[in-house]
C-alpha positions as CSV (number, residue, x, y, z in Angstrom):
1,M,0.0,0.0,0.0
2,S,1.1,3.5,-0.7
3,T,0.7,6.4,1.7
4,I,-0.4,9.9,0.7
5,S,0.6,12.8,2.9
6,L,-1.1,16.1,2.7
7,N,0.3,19.4,3.8
8,A,-2.0,20.8,6.5
9,S,-1.3,24.5,5.6
10,P,-4.3,26.7,5.3
11,A,-5.5,27.3,1.7
12,K,-5.0,31.1,2.0
13,T,-1.3,30.9,2.6
14,L,-0.9,28.5,-0.3
15,I,-2.7,30.8,-2.7
16,N,-0.8,33.9,-1.7
17,Q,2.6,32.3,-1.3
18,G,5.3,34.1,-3.2
19,F,3.2,37.2,-4.0
20,V,3.6,40.3,-1.9
21,A,1.5,43.3,-2.9
22,N,3.8,45.8,-1.2
23,P,7.3,44.4,-1.0
24,S,8.9,47.5,0.6
25,G,6.4,47.7,3.4
26,V,5.8,51.4,2.8
27,R,2.2,52.5,2.5
28,L,1.5,55.6,0.5
29,T,-1.3,58.0,1.2
30,R,-3.5,59.3,-1.5
31,R,-1.4,62.4,-1.8
32,G,1.8,60.2,-2.0
33,R,0.3,58.1,-4.8
34,L,-0.7,61.3,-6.6
35,A,2.8,62.8,-6.2
36,R,4.3,59.5,-7.5
37,T,2.0,59.5,-10.6
38,L,2.8,63.1,-11.4
39,L,6.5,62.5,-11.1
40,V,6.3,59.5,-13.5
41,L,4.2,61.5,-16.0
42,S,6.6,64.5,-15.9
43,L,9.5,62.3,-16.6
44,A,7.7,60.7,-19.5
45,V,6.9,64.2,-20.9
46,V,10.6,65.2,-20.6
47,L,11.8,62.0,-22.4
48,A,9.2,62.4,-25.1
49,S,10.2,66.1,-25.7
50,A,13.9,65.1,-25.8
51,F,13.1,62.5,-28.5
52,G,10.9,65.0,-30.3
53,L,13.8,67.6,-30.5
54,N,16.1,65.0,-31.9
55,A,13.6,64.0,-34.6
56,G,14.3,67.1,-36.6
57,A,18.0,67.3,-35.9
58,N,19.1,67.2,-39.6
59,T,16.7,69.7,-40.9
60,S,17.7,73.2,-41.7
61,D,15.7,76.4,-41.3
62,Q,16.9,77.8,-44.6
63,A,14.9,77.2,-47.8
64,G,16.7,75.6,-50.7
65,A,18.0,77.8,-53.5
66,P,15.2,78.9,-55.8
67,T,15.0,77.0,-59.1
68,A,14.3,78.7,-62.4
69,F,11.9,77.0,-64.8
70,I,10.9,77.4,-68.4
71,Q,7.5,76.5,-69.7
72,V,7.4,74.3,-72.8
73,T,4.4,73.3,-74.8
74,V,4.6,69.7,-76.0
75,A,4.6,69.4,-79.7
76,P,3.2,66.4,-81.6
77,G,5.7,63.5,-81.3
78,D,7.6,64.9,-78.3
79,T,8.4,62.7,-75.4
80,L,9.9,63.5,-72.0
81,W,13.1,61.9,-73.2
82,S,13.3,64.1,-76.4
83,L,12.6,67.2,-74.4
84,A,15.2,66.3,-71.8
85,T,17.8,65.5,-74.5
86,R,17.3,68.9,-76.1
87,L,17.6,70.8,-72.8
88,A,20.2,68.7,-70.9
89,D,23.2,70.4,-72.6
90,G,25.4,67.4,-72.2
91,G,24.2,66.6,-68.7
92,D,22.5,63.5,-67.4
93,V,19.3,63.1,-69.4
94,R,17.8,60.5,-67.1
95,A,18.1,62.8,-64.1
96,L,16.4,65.6,-66.1
97,V,13.6,63.3,-67.1
98,D,13.1,62.4,-63.4
99,E,13.1,66.1,-62.4
100,I,10.5,67.0,-65.1
101,A,8.3,64.2,-64.0
102,S,8.5,65.2,-60.3
103,V,8.1,68.9,-60.9
104,N,5.0,68.4,-63.1
105,S,3.6,65.6,-60.9
106,L,3.4,63.2,-63.8
107,A,2.3,59.7,-62.9
108,S,3.8,58.3,-66.1
109,A,6.2,59.4,-68.8
110,E,3.4,59.9,-71.3
111,V,2.7,63.5,-72.4
112,Q,0.1,64.9,-74.8
113,A,0.5,67.4,-77.6
114,G,-0.4,70.8,-76.4
115,Q,0.4,70.0,-72.7
116,K,2.4,72.6,-70.9
117,L,5.4,71.4,-68.9
118,R,7.7,73.2,-66.5
119,I,11.3,72.3,-67.0
120,P,13.9,73.2,-64.4
121,L,17.0,75.1,-65.7
122,R,20.4,73.9,-64.6
């Protein structure tokens, strides 16, 4: 036969064993809890503002140099590439095509005859 032994400890001590609600033994009043909460919140605000200031660390207050543009009316048979080739003056044609597309907010490289395009001067 086997023997079973049961621990005769009260159920309340077994349930709460290892868990102490207030390990330091210090009891805070309502004013103390409020002060602790405000201290933690103020530290959180200070940390958030410090990170916020660093977020724009590489930005400058000065505006970029103004860019001059010419306005060109697209002739029949013209493409962005042909316009950029004429106006690149030996520069990078691909970069000028990208600039024309971004300045004029073009979704694709297709242009229509009679369309007016702004082309940045270099």
